[in-house]
N, C-alpha and C positions, 0 to 999 in steps of 0.2 A: 211257530207264531210269528207272525213279525213283528218287528219294532214299531214302535210307537212315538212318533214325536210329541214331546211335553210341551213345545212350544206353540204347537198348530202349525207349522208349518209343514209341508207337502212339495217333493219334487215336480218341476215341470219341465218341457224338454223348449229346449232359447231353441232361437232362428238359426244357429250356426250349427246345426247338425248336417252331418256330412250328405251330398246329392249324389249317388253314380250317375255315371253318364248311362241311359235306358240302352238299350238293343236297336240298331237299325235303328239311329235318330238323323241319318247319312249326314248334312253338314252343322247341326245345330254343334256346341264348342259346350265344354265343360261352366265356362264363363256366362257366357248367355243361361244357359240353363238355370243357373245357378240366381243369375240377376232375378230371371223370371220366377224360381220359386219364391223367393224375397216378398214377393209382391209389388215391384217396380213397375212403373208405369213406362213403357219406353216413350223416350222422343219423336216425333214425327218427322219425317225428314222431310225435307223441301226438295221437287223434285225439278222445281224451275232451275232457268239459268241464271248465272250468277250476274250481279253489277257491274253494270261497265263494260258486258262482253254484248257485241252484234252479231246477228248469223248475216251471212252475205247481203241477202234482200235489204235487211236495214240498213248494210256500209254503203249499200248503189241508193238509196233514196236520200241516208243523211249527206253522204257527197251531192248528189246533185242540190240537193237545196242549199246547202254554203256558195255553190256555184253560184245558183239561181239568185244567192242574198250579194253577193260578189259582184256579179251583173249588175243586178239592180245600182248597187252605189256607186259603181264605175260610171253607171249612166248620171245619175243624178248630182257626181263632181264634176263633170265634163261637158254636159249640155248647156250649161251657161256659156262655154268655148265654142260650139259647136252651131253651124249651119251659115247660112253666107252674111250674115247677119249678129253674127255672135258678137260676143265681148272679148278683146283682147286681152292676151294673157299676157301680167304687167311682170318685165324685165330691170331691177334696178343696178344700175353701173355704177359701183362703188370703186373708189381711187383708195389705195392704201400707200402710195407713195407720194412724193410731192413733185417728180418728174415727170408723171403720167398723164394722159388726156384722155378722157371718156368721149370726147367728139369726134378725135381720131376712132376708136373703137366704134361707135357707134357707125361711123363712115364706111367702117372695113366691115361690118356686118349689114351693110344696105347695100355695098357693091356684090359681096360675095350672092347675093337674090336679083342682080342689076335693077334695083330698085333708087329713082331718085329719092336725093336726100332732100329732105323736109323736115325743118323743125318748128313746132307751135312750144312756144314757153320754154321748158325743158324737155320736151318730151318729143318722141318719134315714133310714128307707125310703122312699122315694116307687114305690108299685106299683099307680097307675091304669088302669085298662081300657085307655085310647086309648093310652099308651104303648108295650103291649106287651111289655115289660120291667123290669127294675125298677132302680133308682138309689139305690143307699147316699151320704148324702151326709156327709161328713165333716168337724165343724167343730172349726176348729181356732183357737187362741189366736197369739200373736203369739211363741212359741217356734221358734228356730230349728231344735232340736232333733225337736221334734215335727212342725213344717212337713215336715223333711227325709224325719222317718220315714214318714209319709203318703204324699209323694211317691211312696218309694219302689215301692209299690203299688200307686196309683190308676191308674185308667186315663182321668181328665179330670183337669186343676187347673184350677180358676177361681180368677181375681184379683180380688181386689173393693175399687176403687178409691174415692177421695172425692174431689166436684166441688169441696167448700172448702178441704182441708186438702193440700199435695204432700205427694208421698212421699216417707219421710224414711231416712234412714241406714241402719236397718235392713229396713224396706221394701225399699230398692234391692238390698242383700246378700242378700236371702232371695229375691228374685228371679234375681239372679244365680248363689247357690247353685246351686236349681233348673234352673238351662239348664245350669249346668254338672253339676249331677248325671244331668240327663239325664230333659227332663221330656216327659210325655205328651200330648196332644195337649188346649190351652188354650185359656179361654171369660175373657172381661173384662168383667166388671160396673162399675158408677159407680154409689154412694150420694150421697143429699142431692141430685143433680140438680134436684129440683121447687123447692129453694128459691131458684133462682137464677134471675135474669130470662132471657125467652126468649130475647133477642139474646147473650146470652151462652152459651147451652147447647153452641150449634156449636160457638164457640172452645173451649169448654173440653171436648168431646170431641173436638176436634184435637188438644189438645195433651195429653190422655193418650193417644190412639193413636200421635203420634211416641211418648213413652216408651217404650211396649208394644214397637212398632214395632222400638227398638233391642236388644230382647233375642229375640222370635219375631217377622219380618218376616211370616211365612202367616199368624199370626192378633191380628191389630192391631185389627181391628173394636172400638170400645166399645158396651155393650150397657145398657140404660135397666133398674136394678132396678126401680122400679115401672112398667115398662111390663109389663100382662099379655101382651097377644102376645109381645113379645121372650121373655119366660122360657117361654112354652110352645113357643117353636120354639127355643128353646137344648136346649130339654127331649128334643122329638122329632130337633134334630140328634145328642143324645149315645145314644138310642138305637136310630139308622138308622146311626150310623159303625162301622168296625172299629177299634177304640184302637189308636193307635199302638205298635209294636212295641221296648220295649228290649231289645238284646241282651245285657245284662250281667246281668238278670234271669231273660231266656226260658226257660234251658235249669237254671234252682233252680224245686222248688216253695214256695211261701211261702203264707202266712193272715193275713189282718188280725182279729183275735179278734174274738167275739161278746161271749164268756164265757171266766170265767178263774177258775178256783177252783184252790188248793191243800189235797192230801190228807196230813196230816203223815206219817211213817215209823212206826210203832211199833216197830219193831225197832233205830231207830237215831233217836237224838236230833238233834235241828238240822236235820237233810234231812227231805224228802217228795217228793213226786209232781205234778207240775203240770197239771192238766188246762187242755186248750187248746180253743177249741168255734171253727168257722169254718169257709168255704168254701176249699176247696183249688185256690189257682188254680197258672198256670206250669209246671207241671207234674205229671206221673205221681210219689207219692211210695212210695219203698222204705223201709220200717222194719228195714231192716240201717243207713243213712247215719246220720246226726250233723245235729243241727239248732243253728243260730244264733239266739238271742234280746238283741237290740240290750240292752246296760247289764247282761245276765247272763252272754254266755257260748255254748260249746260244752257240750252236752248230747245222750246219748243217747235211743232212745225207748223206752218200756215197750212198748205198744199200741197200735194205732188202731182206732179205732171207729167207727162210725156213727151219725152221732148222729141226734136225734130232730128232724126239717127242718123251720126256722121256719115257711113255706109250705104247710106240708101241710096243712095245718086250712081253710085257703083252698079246696080242692078234694076235701075227700069229699066230699062232694056228688055228686062227678062221678067218684065209684069209684078216687080215688086217695089213700084215707086206709089210712094205713101201722099195722100192728100193733106193739105192742111189741118182738116178737120181732126184727121188721125194722128198727123205728129203732135197736136198741142193737144191731147187728150186729156181732162181728169180725170187720175189714177184714184185718188184719195183723199177726203178732207175728215180730218180729226172731227171726234164726237166732246162738244165740251163737258159732258157728263162724266165721257170715260177717259179724257185726259189727261196723262200725268201732269202733276203740281211740278212749280220750279222748287216746291219748299223744302230746304233742304234738312233744317234744324226746328225742332220744337222750341218754342217760346217756355219759357218757363215763369209757373204762377208764384210769384215773390210773395206774396200773402198767403201760400198754402199754409206753412207752417206756423205755429204758436208761435206771437211774440208778446210783449208785453209793453205799452205803448206807454214813451219814455213821458216823463212830468215836464209843468213845466217850466222847473229849477233847472231840469237838463237841458230842454231847448233853449232856452235864455244861456247857458253855460257854452252849447255847443256852437250857438253865434256868435257869443264875444269870442269865443278862440278861432274860429274862422276870420271873424275881419282882424284878428291879430296877425293870425299867417300871412293875411292879403298884403296889409298893411305897412308890418314890421318885416322886418330882416330876418332870415333864416340861415340860424346856424348849422355846419355842418365841421367834422372830422378829419384832416385828409394830412399831408406829409407835409412835410414845414419847407417852406420854399413851393409852393401852389399856389398859381393864382385862381381870382376866383373866375377868370374863364376855365379854364380847367377843370377848376372844381364842381363846373355846371355838369361834365360829363362823368363824374363819380358819383356809381347807384349808393344810394343811402339806404342803407335796412330800416332804416322806421320808416319808410314809405314802403316797404311791403310786406307789411304787418299786417296790410286790413284782411276781413275776413277770406274770401275763398283764395286771395294770393298766399295765405300760409304754407299751401304745398309747393311753395316756388321756392323757399328759401333754401335750399340746398343746391338750387343746380346752379343760378346766379351767378352766386359767390359760396367760396366753400366757408366749409365751419371753421377750417385753421385762418382763412382772410376775415373773416369776421372778427373770429377773436383778435386779430393783429389792428382793426380797424377802432373795435369798442375799446379793448383793453390794454394798451402798451402805453408806455409813459410816456409822458409831455413832452420827451426830451425830440422824438422823433415823429411826434404829429400837434397839430396846432387847431385850432377854428376860426374860421372865417367866416364875413357875413356873407349871404347871398341873398338878392332883391332882383325885381324882376326887370333891373335895368341890364343885367349880368350880359341879358342876349345880345347885346350889343357892344360888348364892351372892346371884342375884337371880331372881326372879319373871320370867314369859315376857311380860307386859305390863310391864315396866318401864319402857318408854321413853312418852312420851304420845303422843297423834294428832301436835300439829304437828310434834312431833322427828322422829317415825316416815314425814313427807310430806316434813321438808327431808333425811333422807338417804336416802327415794327420788326424791328431784328428783335429789342430787347423784350417786348411782348412775348416772341416766340422763344426766346430765353426762357420767358419764365412759364410758358405752358410746360418747356419739356422739363423745367426743375419740377414742377406741379405733379407731374407725370411720373417721373422717378420716385419721387414721393409715395406717392400711390402705389407704386411698385413696390416698393421696400417694406412701408407700413401700410397695408392695405387697411383702410375703415378706421384707421386710429386718428383716435382727435382728442386733443386737451383738454379736460375739466376745468372752466374758467375758475381764478380764483374770489373776484370780486360778484360773480354772478349765482346764485343757488343753483346748484346742478338739477333739483325739482323744477326749475322756474328753464333754464336753458335748454333743458331734454322734456319736455314733460309734453311734447308731442309723439315718444318715444310709447313701446313696450317690449318685455321681454318675451321671449318665447323660449320651450324648453324644448322644442325640435324643429326646425322649420319647415322638416317633411313635414309633420304630421299637427301639431299644434293647430286647434282649431283659429280659423279666422274669418269673422263676416266679412263678406264681400261688400255687403251695401249698408257699412257702420261706417259715420261721418262722409260720405262722400261729396264731391265737390259741387258746386252749382253748374260746371258745364254737364255732368253727370246727365244731369234732365234735361237735357239740349239734345241728346243720341237717340238714336232706335236702337232697340233689343229688339229679337225675335225670341219668339216664346218656345216656337221649334223650328229651329237655321235650313236643316237637313229635309225636313218638309217642304217646306216656302221653295227651296234651292228645287227640290224633285219638281215641282209645281211649276216656279219658273221656268227652266231648262225644256220642258214639255209641253209648251203652250209658247215657246219661243220662237214659230215657226207659223204662226197664226197670222202674220201681214197680210193685208190685199194686193200688196205690191210686189210679184214676184220676181226673182233673184235674176239679176240678166240682162232686167228693163234698162235702156236708157230713158233717166228722167233727169227732172229739173225739181230740187227744194226749194221749196219757200219756208227759209228759216226766220222766223219772225222776231221783233224787238231787240236785234243787234244794234250794240252802242257805233255810231260811225266812228268815235275815237281808236277804235280797233283798226284802222285803216292800214296804219304802219305796218299793222304783224303780217299782211297779205304782200306777197311781191308772183309774180306769174313764173318767173325761176326756181321757186322753191317746191316742195310737194303741200297741197291745199287738201288734207282729205277730214271724213265727217265719216264718224261711227253711231250707230244706233245705240242705245242705251235696252235694258231691259227693266221692268218696272223696279222701282224701288231702288235703281243702282245711282240715284243721285242722292238718296239719303244716308246723314253724316252718320257714322257710327265710332268703332274701336277697333283698327287695325291692327292686327299682330303679323309682324314678316318675319321672316327667316333666312338670317343671312349670312354670307362670310367674307371676312375682311379681305378685298382683292388685294393679289401678292405684292403688285406694283406698289401701293399706295404706304408709306410709311407712317406718313404725321399723323399722331396720337388725334382721337376725333373722342370728344366729349358729351355726354349727355346733352341735348337741348341744343346742339351746335347747329347752326342752318345748313340744313344741304338742299339737293334737289332730287326730289326720288318718281322716279320711271316705274310704274306697275302696268303693263298692259300698255292699252292703248290711251292712258294718264298723264299727266304730269302735271307736280305740283311742288309748291315751296316746303319744308318741313323745318320742325324741330323736334326731334322722336326723343325716344328716352329708350336705353338697351337694358335688354334682363337677361339671365342666363339661358341654356335652351336644351334640356334635359330635365329629365321627370326624378331616375332614381329611386322609383317608391313614394314618389308624393300624394297626398292623401287630402289635401289642403290647398290646393290650387297656390301656393305661396310662390312667386319666383324672387331670389335674389338680384335688386339693382345693381347694374355696372354702372359705374364713373365713366369709365374708359371702353372705347371698342377696343381691342388689343390688336395688335398682329396677328395673325395667322390663328386665328377665331371664330368660333359662330355665337350668334345673339339673336336674339329678339327685338326687333324694333318695331316699339307703339307706336300710336299715334291716332288724332282723330280724320279720318276720313271717308269717304263714298264707301258704299255696298257695292262689294264683287262679289257675284255668284259663281266665278269660275277659278282656279288655281294660275292666275296671270304670273309671267315671269318678273322678277324686281332687278332692277338695276338705282344705284343711289350714289350722286355727284356731289362733290364738291365744289361751288362756282370758283373761277379762276379770273381773279378782276384785270392780270395782266390781258387774256386773251378769252373774250366771252364765249366764243363759243369753240374753244378746246376746252372743258372742265375735265378735272379730276375725277376719275371713278373711283370712289370709297368700299364699296362692296356689290354684291350680288346674291339673289336669292331668290324666294318664290313667295307667295301670300300663303299664311299661315293657317289663321280661324279667325273668326269675329267675338273669342272668349271675351265680355265686358266684364265677368267675372273674376278674370286674372288679374291677382294680386301684386302687384310690384312693389316688393319692399326694400328700402334701403337701412343698408347697416351699419354702424358706426359703433366703434370700440373704445370703451374707457380702459383706459390701462391704471393699474399701480404696482407698487414696489415691495416686496417682501421685504421687512424690517427684521424681526426675528422667528425663527422656524423652532419650532419643539412636537418631536414626532407628527401627528396629519395635520396641527394647526400652524398656524400663522399669524404674524400681524402684519398686518398691509398698508401699506399708506400711500400718498397722492394722490388716489381715487378721488377722494370727496375729503373737501374743508369743513364739513360742521356735521355734527352728531345727529341732525334735519334729515342733511340727506342720505347720509347711512341708513338710517332709521323707512326711509323713503323707498329705498332700493333695495333693501333686505329681502324680500322673496324674489328675487331673481336670481339664476344661477351662474354660477362663478366656473371659468376655465383658465384652464395654463397655457403658454406656448408649447409648453412639456410633454399637454396630454392631461393633466389633471383634474378636476370636474371635485366642485367646491360650494358652498355657501358664507353668506356671510349670518356668524353668531351673535357678535353687538360689539359696540363701540364702547371702544375707550381714550377716557378725555376729552377734548373739545378740537382737536384740530383735525380732525377727522381721521384717527388710527380708528382701526377695527378688526379686529380678533376673526378668524375665516376657519372654518375646516375643510378638509379635502378625503377623498378617498382613498389619498396615497402620499407618502412623503413627501413634501412640494422643495423642490432646491432653492438654495438659496438666492440662484444667479437666475432665476426664471423671471417670468411677466405675468401677475395675475390679470386678466380682463373680464370684462362684462360687456356682452354685445345687446344691443338696444336696436330696435327695428321701427320704421316708419311707411310706412303706405305714400307711394309717392304715384303721381298721374301725369297724363302729356299737358302740353300748352293748347290753348284753342286757337291755334294762330295758322293753320293748314291753309294755302291759298293756293289759286290756280297759279303754272310756270306760264310766266310772260314773256316771250322772248326780250332781251334786250335791244332796244331802240337804236341800232344802229346802220350805217350804210351797206345795203347789202352790194358788191360790184364785185359778179361773179369772174374767173379769170377768163373762161375760154366761151363763154354762151355768148354765141352770133347774134340773140333778141336782145343783149345789154341794151343796147342805143335808145331802143323805143321805149323805153322808162323803167324806170325804178319802184313801181308800188301804184295802189291802187286810191283811189283818191276818194273816201266815203263821205266826204262834204259832199 
């Protein structure tokens, strides 16, 4: 009789029972039989081909499709130059040395194809039969603005070097700017090589090749200008090659003018219509879009006409002659409802926010105060010995405390300078009376040249001293003695972490932010705009005359036939003002300090502006709040983000930043280079200041700190903000001690007696609303070598 389990448990076989392989099961393994007996469902094996692998027919078809696409793209890029009436390729001749002559180079190139040498303005057109295409040579002087404007529209760039004189600073700056702007295919010629001994010529060419290789490694061959065969080979190479695309300009139509004429408006004095004739390149043009003229600005198109083709007469005997009705055919007229507006900024509604209406007593008090300011004398605090005329040029901080100017107090005068003006003793400063008559106390040129230079040198030394102090004690400021710290730093806030602490980007915005345009989805708008960029009715390659309306006749001095005159078409919204952020790098040859809000010249893409930007750090480092530290100085060998108000751009345009040189207006100094970053209007640029204190007594992890504040009220006000030391300790204020600003602080570790206790405060800063179109300085333009300079020095718009 079997044993009975009193607990009610009976043995059951488990699934781990051994299963022996059956006889004659062929290729079945023990493992497969075991899985099958366990009841597992086998995974279905996909017998299709692997991803990314193509069979022979698919590879052939893919190659055929790719070849077809490349051929189609090649035809699109070259169709504007093909045919008997095709547009010529633009070749910019750039001199890099002071003793070279681009005019002689143009003569040598024309002689290599046996063509008579004819110059119109600053252009020469080569149309020899053996070339099969035309080349338009643009002769340039050593003017960096003219060179960069010509390279914006050029298909090829020819650098002319000297065998006897090295490339000077201006030449290096020129080739660096062209490289940063984005240069098309380049060629390099050397002049005066025949004056050197035969033994030295290979070494000279090798040295010049090494110089060019630094900027353009793929085009470092040096060609001899006096060698007729090399000139002819270069021209044939230009004709046979496809010009290298420059992405930032390909979406825009542009014209290098052959003829410019001004038609005065009889109905409105002071304005008129500007006629610009030339080949349309880059893209199709829409008459509803705006156009941009460097040095002039943005304008609307009145109409577009088909102009008399300059090469039509050469083929009249072959049946290509055009009638007058065909030559002046109207191509496009803008639609009044669809034409882009010239309005570039919003008009803020001053009554939109809530406002309490002032009482009658407040109005009378304000009126009396205004009368007293107008009739009475104004007192300002200046250094002793300063005359009233000199005091008129000193910025009074009290004038900058109104409303929207609150966010500018940190730029024009540093906090340290403000403290000096406001709180220094009477032995260094005095008050003088200022009245309206002070404007005529002394003439503008009262100082002689030596005194002017002496003051300028002192100013430069002061700027350098401020920069060195900033490098040694970055962001550190002193707490004022006779002004409460809670009042002096009332616009600042504390942050636990600059990377992660939240900050509302729409909090306390200045009035200028209501004037800019913001995109709800910039990526989607950009995709739509670029997709519709080629919807113009006037095709690329057409010889047209643009009628640009409402041009001011005062701009007549800005045009000269010896300078390149270019016109670029804008995409929709590209004249609207928004916040622009640029990623830039300091130019290695420029070592002067560059402060935020310092006047500079910005060229990005085909536009050029006068700006006063602010700089901020250019790295993320795990940021989640879009807050970036403001930089007072743009240091050497560093990168930064430059922020300013400017027009919208939909392409990643290259950027070059200049500093105007008062001694030579045509040769500015290059400050930085870079590219466009984004239109992020929520980017927060936070200025940091650090107020410091000294440990008076230290006991374990606590310390008595003094000299950070000078009243118990200030200590209680800033008590929630975290402290840190220069040796890496973190702490907080526990309580105030006494009435002279002593306070007890606790730290996470034992502080040192020689350590410095710091508190970081932050305030958001914004750019100034002062971006304006760059207008070339009005100076007499007399080229050194242009044969047509005797015909006139400009176009009179009157």
